[in-house]
TIVO-839733 format. One record per residue (C-alpha): residue in three letters; x, y, z. Coordinates in steps of 0.001 Angstrom, whole numbers, padded with zeros to 6 digits, always signed. Example, Ala and Ser with C-alpha at 12.3 -4.5 7.8 and 13.67 -1.06 7.14 Angstrom:
// residues 2
ala+012300-004500+007800 ser+013670-001060+007140 
END
This chain:
// residues 658
met+067008-053710+083444 thr+065470-053649+086929 leu+065084-056750+089086 glu+061299-056534+088700 glu+061630-056417+084914 gln+063995-059393+084958 lys+061497-061463+086976 ala+058604-060553+084651 ile+060599-061423+081531 gln+061799-064711+083042 gln+058171-065664+083654 leu+057326-064849+080027 lys+060207-067034+078822 gln+059025-069914+080986 gly+055523-069507+079536 leu+056970-069660+076038 met+058875-072860+076842 gln+055611-074375+078128 ser+053806-073375+074889 gln+051513-070956+076771 his+051555-068624+073784 gln+048385-066643+074483 val+049385-066189+078137 val+052751-064820+077003 ile+051122-062421+074542 ser+048711-061160+077208 gly+051580-060729+079666 cys+053590-058780+077109 asn+050612-056560+076321 asp+050080-055841+080038 ile+053708-054696+080402 leu+053510-052564+077250 arg+050203-051050+078375 arg+051680-050045+081730 ala+054635-048494+079893 arg+052242-046428+077761 asp+050585-045314+081007 his+053896-043706+082010 val+055296-046600+084023 asp+059032-046569+083282 leu+060238-049471+081139 ser+063928-049813+080356 gln+065047-050088+076729 asn+066358-053625+077259 ala+063048-054704+078793 leu+061085-053159+075909 lys+063269-055050+073441 glu+062777-058386+075246 val+059018-057964+075655 leu+058356-057121+072004 tyr+060619-059964+070878 leu+058914-062551+073100 lys+055506-061330+071951 ala+056521-061792+068304 val+057892-065292+068930 ala+054697-066294+070743 tyr+052583-065048+067822 arg+054656-067043+065321 leu+054591-070246+067372 met+050803-070096+067665 gly+050535-069630+063902 asn+049612-065928+063792 val+052455-064915+061465 asn+050985-061568+060402 ser+050760-060351+064012 ala+054304-061617+064584 ile+055531-059599+061578 asp+053686-056466+062766 thr+055250-056822+066224 leu+058725-057359+064772 asn+058398-054306+062535 glu+057471-052277+065636 leu+060489-053746+067433 ile+062810-052823+064525 val+061555-049227+064588 tyr+062787-048972+068188 phe+065913-051085+067679 pro+066922-050963+063999 asn+070107-053023+064527 tyr+068586-055814+066651 ala+069779-058971+064904 arg+067395-061424+066575 ala+064395-059415+065403 phe+065558-059844+061795 gln+066251-063543+062337 glu+062739-064020+063714 leu+061372-062063+060748 gly+063201-064517+058487 tyr+061407-067444+060148 cys+058091-065648+059725 tyr+058613-065264+055968 leu+060021-068763+055327 ala+056702-070253+054258 ser+055356-067302+052274 asp+058181-065198+050797 gln+061627-066730+050308 lys+063093-063445+049069 lys+062016-061537+052188 ala+063144-064422+054371 ala+066612-064379+052802 his+066861-060597+053176 ser+065848-060839+056846 phe+068390-063572+057613 tyr+071060-061550+055809 gln+070244-058481+057922 ala+070446-060635+061048 thr+073971-061818+060164 arg+075082-058270+059455 phe+074126-057089+062929 asn+075210-060277+064699 pro+077711-062389+062718 ala+077535-065073+065454 leu+073947-066124+064604 leu+074787-069576+063252 thr+071160-070546+062565 ala+070694-067477+060336 trp+073852-068380+058395 leu+072579-071949+057928 gln+069312-070604+056512 leu+071247-068340+054139 glu+073338-071301+053025 lys+070157-073034+051809 val+069068-069907+049928 tyr+072448-069391+048235 lys+072602-073059+047199 ala+069106-072913+045724 asp+069808-069672+043847 gly+073255-070716+042631 gln+074955-067714+044266 ser+078421-069267+044366 gln+080380-066280+045682 ala+077868-065536+048467 leu+077703-069257+049275 ala+081488-069482+049660 leu+081562-066539+052085 cys+078584-067943+053976 gln+080182-071394+054336 gln+083443-069791+055424 gln+081627-068048+058280 ile+079738-071222+059196 ala+083040-073138+059339 phe+084549-070442+061564 leu+081592-070348+063960 thr+081371-074131+064239 ser+085112-074297+064931 leu+084773-072020+067970 pro+084502-073643+071382 lys+080878-073364+072535 pro+081638-070884+075351 leu+083344-068546+072874 leu+080486-068841+070378 gly+078096-067962+073200 ala+080249-065046+074343 thr+080480-063743+070759 asp+076699-063877+070475 leu+076294-062062+073802 met+078725-059359+072692 his+076860-058678+069454 glu+073579-058566+071400 gly+075034-055806+073581 gln+075373-057923+076730 leu+079001-056947+077131 his+079536-057702+080806 lys+078030-061196+080472 ala+080182-061793+077403 glu+083277-060646+079281 gln+082503-062971+082195 val+082103-066009+079930 cys+085268-065155+078025 arg+087370-064693+081164 gln+086118-067984+082567 phe+087177-069725+079358 leu+090623-068085+079402 ala+091138-069170+083009 ser+091306-072784+081804 his+092568-072107+078242 glu+095335-069561+078789 his+096480-067617+075699 his+093747-069063+073467 pro+094004-066683+070460 glu+090276-066477+069659 ala+089453-065865+073319 met+092115-063155+073578 met+090791-061437+070444 leu+087206-061687+071633 leu+088019-060290+075080 ala+089880-057442+073387 glu+086849-056687+071185 ile+084614-056651+074262 gly+087115-054293+075906 ile+086984-051970+072896 gln+083190-051832+073077 leu+083434-051120+076806 lys+086039-048440+075965 val+088660-050204+078101 tyr+091193-049481+075394 ser+094400-050017+077361 asp+093371-053565+078314 ala+092309-054335+074744 glu+095597-053016+073381 phe+097601-055168+075806 leu+095589-058274+074874 leu+096018-057781+071137 glu+099691-056880+071410 ser+100215-060070+073449 cys+098233-062119+070937 val+100293-060807+068007 thr+103510-061526+069914 leu+102416-065092+070724 tyr+100944-065799+067281 pro+102885-063637+064768 glu+101361-065400+061746 asn+097749-064919+062903 asp+096646-062160+060535 arg+093220-061775+062172 ala+094953-060840+065421 ala+097346-058490+063606 ala+094439-056865+061741 ala+092502-056365+064982 tyr+095596-054888+066636 gln+096221-052538+063732 asn+092580-051404+063691 leu+092695-050634+067406 leu+095933-048686+067066 ser+094307-046630+064298 lys+091198-046100+066435 leu+093435-044810+069236 gly+095249-042486+066824 lys+098514-044442+067142 phe+099030-044352+063391 pro+102836-044789+063390 asp+102402-048036+065340 ala+099508-049055+063078 ala+101675-048466+060003 ala+104438-050614+061506 val+101977-053469+062121 ala+100625-053110+058574 lys+104115-053354+057080 lys+104787-056446+059184 arg+101533-058003+057950 leu+102615-057276+054402 glu+105748-059386+054921 tyr+103539-062422+055597 ala+101008-061626+052853 pro+102568-059302+050241 asp+099634-059671+047818 asn+096779-059504+050332 phe+094208-056864+049368 thr+092904-056115+052883 val+096456-055824+054239 lys+097304-053245+051567 val+094138-051266+052334 gly+095051-051330+056025 leu+098540-050056+055246 ala+097154-047198+053151 his+094777-046215+055965 ala+097653-046128+058453 leu+099749-044056+056046 val+096916-041505+055803 gly+096924-041416+059589 val+100594-040472+059804 gly+100237-037944+056992 glu+102096-039873+054282 leu+099332-039068+051825 asp+101229-039453+048565 glu+102260-042999+049426 ala+098743-043867+050624 ile+097178-042467+047457 asn+099584-044530+045361 val+098539-047690+047224 tyr+094843-046949+046698 lys+095344-046174+043003 ser+097384-049347+042539 leu+094571-051434+044050 leu+091999-049702+041835 ser+094123-050281+038721 glu+093819-054019+039456 asn+090042-053801+039905 glu+088028-050588+039664 asp+084924-052180+041205 arg+085992-051404+044769 pro+083683-048613+046014 ala+085076-048537+049566 val+088575-047994+048149 trp+087295-045123+045997 val+085869-043485+049130 ala+089126-044051+051050 leu+091037-042526+048127 gly+088648-039580+048197 his+089345-039017+051901 ala+093108-039003+051275 leu+092763-036589+048349 lys+090495-034318+050382 ala+093010-034267+053273 arg+095711-033244+050762 gly+093525-030436+049435 asp+092704-031992+046050 ile+088963-031501+046458 asp+087966-031896+042781 glu+089747-035248+042567 ala+088209-036273+045888 ile+084711-035512+044601 gln+085430-037512+041452 ala+086515-040473+043609 tyr+083338-040295+045713 glu+081174-040075+042578 thr+082969-043088+041105 ala+082171-045078+044259 ile+078468-044420+043611 val+078824-045690+040032 tyr+079983-049057+041371 ala+077668-049148+044416 asn+074436-047294+043817 asp+073352-047443+047485 phe+076743-046861+049151 gly+075730-044336+051807 asp+079271-043379+052801 ala+079938-042073+049285 tyr+076877-039779+049358 trp+077721-038502+052847 ser+081362-037981+051840 leu+080171-035718+049023 ala+077958-033775+051437 asn+080740-033660+054008 thr+083017-031686+051691 lys+080642-028838+052715 thr+081094-027360+049222 tyr+079450-030008+047019 arg+075920-029389+045754 phe+073630-032306+044864 ser+071573-032024+041685 asp+067776-032346+041899 glu+068076-035630+039994 leu+070549-037039+042518 leu+068436-035891+045477 thr+065431-037718+043994 lys+067533-040851+043595 met+068740-040611+047225 val+065167-040208+048507 ser+064187-043438+046757 leu+067233-045197+048211 val+066513-044338+051863 asp+062979-045649+051456 ala+064016-048858+049684 glu+063662-052012+051778 ala+066966-053392+050479 thr+069009-050401+051695 lys+071138-051336+054694 leu+070714-049413+057934 asp+074198-047888+057862 asp+073674-046734+054263 glu+070256-045311+055158 ile+071777-043287+058007 his+074549-041886+055796 ile+072153-040972+052990 cys+069729-039309+055427 phe+072483-036966+056611 ala+073468-036304+052995 leu+069848-035510+052118 gly+069664-033145+055080 lys+072631-031239+053670 gly+071272-031411+050107 phe+067865-029979+050961 glu+069441-027399+053274 asp+071559-026172+050367 ser+068404-025859+048247 ala+066740-023802+051035 asn+064121-026451+051813 ala+064408-026388+055603 thr+061338-028582+056175 arg+062593-031532+054122 ser+066153-030932+055269 phe+065270-031189+058955 ala+063117-034262+058351 tyr+066141-036139+057014 tyr+068549-034777+059621 glu+066102-035864+062321 arg+065617-039298+060752 gly+069342-039895+060389 asn+070012-038828+063975 arg+067143-040925+065338 leu+068383-044053+063562 lys+071994-043445+064564 lys+071088-042864+068216 arg+069176-046132+068323 thr+072341-048001+067341 leu+074235-046518+070308 gln+074097-047069+074040 phe+074693-043476+075063 asp+073413-042082+078362 ile+073739-038301+078722 ala+073208-038553+082500 lys+076335-040731+082847 thr+078315-038254+080763 glu+077137-035354+082912 lys+078306-037257+086006 ala+081682-037932+084387 leu+082175-034218+083705 gln+081097-033376+087265 ala+083692-035863+088534 gln+086407-033761+086876 gln+085286-030774+088927 gln+085420-032828+092118 ala+088852-034263+091331 phe+090719-031008+090642 thr+090929-027958+092889 lys+093292-024977+092816 glu+095466-026780+095323 ser+095738-029770+092962 phe+098163-027980+090670 asp+101871-027437+091164 lys+103542-026019+088067 thr+106957-027225+089200 lys+105824-030859+088806 gly+105291-032791+085588 cys+107085-032530+082255 gln+108152-028905+081834 ala+108205-028886+078014 pro+106197-025969+076556 asp+105673-027633+073157 pro+101926-028493+073050 ile+099141-026061+072225 phe+095799-027735+072924 ile+092718-026451+071093 val+089638-027796+072873 gly+085883-027294+072834 leu+082886-028853+071173 pro+083009-030188+067608 arg+081942-027647+064967 ala+082895-024724+067235 gly+085595-023279+064966 ser+088602-025203+066266 thr+089839-026126+062771 leu+089994-022428+061865 leu+092067-021664+064978 glu+094335-024587+064187 gln+094858-023393+060621 ile+095674-019876+061849 leu+098249-021146+064348 ala+099670-023748+061945 ser+100425-020894+059527 his+103013-019613+062037 ser+106623-020555+061349 gln+107151-021806+064902 val+104081-024074+065063 asp+103348-027473+063551 gly+099765-028382+062773 thr+099037-032042+063395 met+095502-033428+063725 glu+093018-034548+066363 leu+095447-036596+068442 his+094103-039353+070698 asp+097064-039515+073074 ile+095604-037616+076052 leu+092464-039738+075795 gly+094694-042812+075784 ile+096581-041700+078888 ala+093291-040969+080663 ser+092035-044429+079652 ser+095189-046059+081038 leu+094459-044433+084407 ser+090807-045490+084439 his+091098-049017+085734 gln+092867-048756+089043 ser+091487-049185+092566 thr+090732-045459+092690 pro+089265-044605+089281 tyr+090228-041719+087004 pro+090057-038748+087491 leu+089980-039099+091285 asn+093358-040879+091246 val+095297-038166+089421 ser+095962-036105+092543 ala+097698-039128+094109 leu+100148-039637+091233 gln+103794-039258+092224 glu+105934-036491+090721 asp+108009-038912+088640 thr+104813-040515+087265 leu+103464-037115+086189 thr+106763-036362+084433 lys+106824-039745+082717 leu+103251-039344+081471 gly+104071-035919+080024 glu+107180-037334+078352 gln+105122-040269+077064 tyr+102693-037835+075426 leu+105526-035939+073730 arg+107152-039169+072578 gln+103924-040566+071123 thr+103085-037345+069259 arg+106564-036771+067816 ala+105731-038660+064611 tyr+103115-036023+063712 arg+105482-033058+063999 gln+107677-031461+061352 gly+110345-029973+063606 ala+108853-026680+064829 pro+109282-025790+068534 phe+105517-025921+069152 phe+102700-028118+067862 ile+098913-028202+068025 asp+096733-030981+069402 lys+093210-030249+068182 met+091254-033046+069854 pro+088071-031203+070979 asn+087242-033723+073721 asn+090458-032855+075554 phe+088442-030127+077325 ile+087358-032901+079684 his+090979-033675+080571 ile+092440-030205+081099 gly+093164-031121+084725 leu+095239-034111+083636 ile+096961-032073+080907 lys+098048-029339+083298 lys+099272-031922+085820 ile+101545-033742+083364 leu+102343-030764+081068 pro+102042-027640+083240 asn+103457-025338+080533 ala+101065-026496+077788 lys+098829-023792+076330 ile+095042-024355+076312 ile+092759-022557+073847 asp+089004-023034+074228 ala+087130-022623+070920 arg+083621-021243+071557 arg+080717-020638+069215 asn+077144-019406+069627 pro+075393-022320+071413 met+072566-022681+068889 asp+074947-022566+065914 cys+077384-024944+067576 cys+074831-027493+068725 phe+072769-027528+065541 ser+075928-027825+063455 gly+076860-030877+065550 phe+073377-032329+065085 lys+073803-032040+061299 gln+077144-033856+061363 leu+077529-037625+061065 phe+080800-038247+062860 gly+083139-041070+061933 glu+083142-042240+065542 gly+082625-040816+068991 gln+080625-037639+069724 glu+077685-039865+070667 phe+075967-036950+072412 ser+075333-035267+069059 tyr+072487-037486+067810 ser+069729-035952+069943 leu+068812-032285+070359 asp+068232-032766+074086 asp+071518-034669+074543 ile+073581-032111+072661 gly+072013-029209+074565 arg+072673-030879+077912 tyr+076215-031732+076823 tyr+076855-028100+075885 asn+075689-027005+079340 ala+077947-029577+081027 tyr+080858-028404+078861 glu+080316-024762+079853 lys+080124-025672+083546 leu+083342-027673+083342 met+085157-024911+081453 ala+084031-022398+084102 his+085571-024715+086687 trp+088875-024940+084772 his+089018-021143+084501 asn+088448-020926+088242 val+091127-023419+089287 leu+093578-022498+086497 pro+093237-018696+086221 asp+095056-017175+083219 asp+095996-020640+081876 ile+093160-020949+079350 leu+092294-018590+076497 thr+088668-018564+075367 val+088303-017583+071710 gln+084792-016796+070495 his+084288-017856+066864 glu+082099-014873+066021 glu+084792-012466+067298 val+087351-014109+065018 leu+085023-013539+062071 asp+084450-009895+063070 asp+088056-009000+063938 leu+090483-011528+062485 glu+093651-009479+062979 gly+092811-008492+066558 gln+092001-012062+067564 val+095069-013479+065795 lys+097314-011082+067727 arg+095541-012030+070962 ile+096009-015769+070312 leu+099667-015415+069357 ala+100377-013283+072423 phe+098796-015909+074668 cys+101007-018581+073081 gly+104120-016428+073473 leu+104580-016170+069704 ala+105644-013181+067641 tyr+103072-011801+065213 glu+103372-013114+061641 glu+101309-011953+058651 ala+101008-015545+057417 cys+098502-016206+060197 leu+096089-013749+058549 ala+096519-015524+055205 phe+095841-018897+056830 his+093814-020121+053830 gln+096992-020124+051727 thr+098779-022535+054085 lys+099066-025968+052504 arg+098823-028776+055034 ile+096937-031970+055739 ile+093477-031356+057222 lys+091251-034312+058021 thr+088263-032667+059734 pro+084888-031817+058126 ser+085913-028138+057978 ser+088920-028820+055734 glu+087593-027010+052658 gln+086102-024169+054686 val+089457-023184+056223 arg+091106-023269+052806 gln+089038-020157+051999 pro+089282-016603+053404 ile+087083-015671+056372 tyr+083351-015727+055622 lys+080255-015392+057809 thr+077700-017578+056056 gly+077958-020145+058856 met+076487-017725+061381 gly+072820-018203+062224 gln+072404-021327+060090 trp+069992-022673+062689 lys+067450-019894+062206 pro+065582-021375+059182 phe+065087-024475+061341 glu+064001-022590+064471 ser+060504-024090+064598 asn+062073-027569+064894 leu+064579-026698+067591 glu+062441-026174+070691 glu+063920-029274+072320 leu+067430-027868+071872 lys+066403-024430+073139 asn+064768-025938+076210 ala+067855-028022+076973 leu+070167-025019+076640 cys+067876-022954+078853 glu+068060-025529+081684 lys+071280-023940+082977 lys+069441-020657+083541 arg+066735-022185+085730 
END
């Protein structure tokens, strides 16, 4: 938000405090009118202005105009908690059911809104909803137990004001050292700011200081899983189980960590044990489905996802999980049901997003490109509005890699000399899972998964006086060696004993400079695909996390251009160290490309690499079922039926040619 915007909004707030409601409304309308006349208005300013306008309408008694303004605000910002809380106040006098639903939505998006919880408490008491009341009162007790600065910081964090929240939290910790709630909150803020190394240190310290604090242990375990440190996450889960051997959430956390390290049979047994105690656990059915899918038991996985829907009719993740098998086909009856769900007022935002992506896939499979794109576009639009992604910042970050690494930056005699890793990089949905499956079929190569360890090392270097990547060239030889050894040590748990192993994290293309500094003998394979196919395939995919560039056609096109520019730079400064493999050439000449890939990796030719679909191994990416089949070309040109809707993507991709 600009300084001018801040001043204007402060004046509006002062007017509101002085009950100058009509003046505030007029001031808001003036700002919105100027924005419509192409005067730039930041997203945060737009949010504040519409919110203040709605509050002013309500306070002057014009509730209908307040509701209309809030509905407009929610279209722009579908996860803005205060808009839903204000909507709840608007409905209090006229519609208790809508008021309760609005307050509930507010608490979902910002669990620190104490006033919304207090309103819900009244509703649950009046309706005799004992279970909901107990959970509500538990949250009220927790919030009221927090020191006021921490309650304020928690509220700021959930409202997206992360730097303000961090400042308040650090000030509190300065006078209340090692306060567990403050440490956990600061760690959560760090996670949202993607300062993962700091967050990990805070949570590890908190668990060490307070070993019986399960909330801290759970937060630590979740972060370790997010960072792909599944062996560590499993160790924390087992420790938690010692303190609470019968705790349901602890057992679920353990099973998730076991899936992460590839111990699928044990994880599946845990999930099935929990479901034998109580089948009405839809999220567990979906988690079981994911584990079964990773093991290759697709029919059982589908059955698990379908069972989740039986117990939770509007559980979006279950519908998307069915679509995300890439082989499941929705019936016309189920598609009709899903359409009604996404339009139902009671459907939660996250469920609506998941079902929209599932409907996109469902209507695409039935050759209805118009309806398919409408739901893909809706799902992407809603998802993007929940994120704070700026493609311009990402473009600058990729340009910084080019500035930080020159030909002279690299000395192959420095760093860890182990030749073990084979990195497959590129954009998501570019065919990297197929290349991984081909290589993992070789007797000398272990397939692993999308490992987060390089991203973690890069993150650990990001918060020094000279920021990453500009500080890499100044790292001492022993530091480079230690970082390479650290990577090998952290990834050992995912290997099965072969001399070489694959790291298939696509985003590692950004960090090729770092990789070749700490592991100069690592092999790099760049998975390429036709830009339109690759980008549109990414647009159709709802990712579990990350890949925030994929929820806008313009963003994904610009990201693809930035990726190509960076890869051209890596080829220039690291000649002969990177193999580009075009997906379409693999489909046209599998044997020729397999021999080319193996030769680049220094591996002898093996027939098993041609029969890659027969290799049984854990695969956790969306392409898992596709690479368990022989080569097929139906994925080529899938964007063409949607061509009339893809001008924005075409224009973005064409920018590099201008």
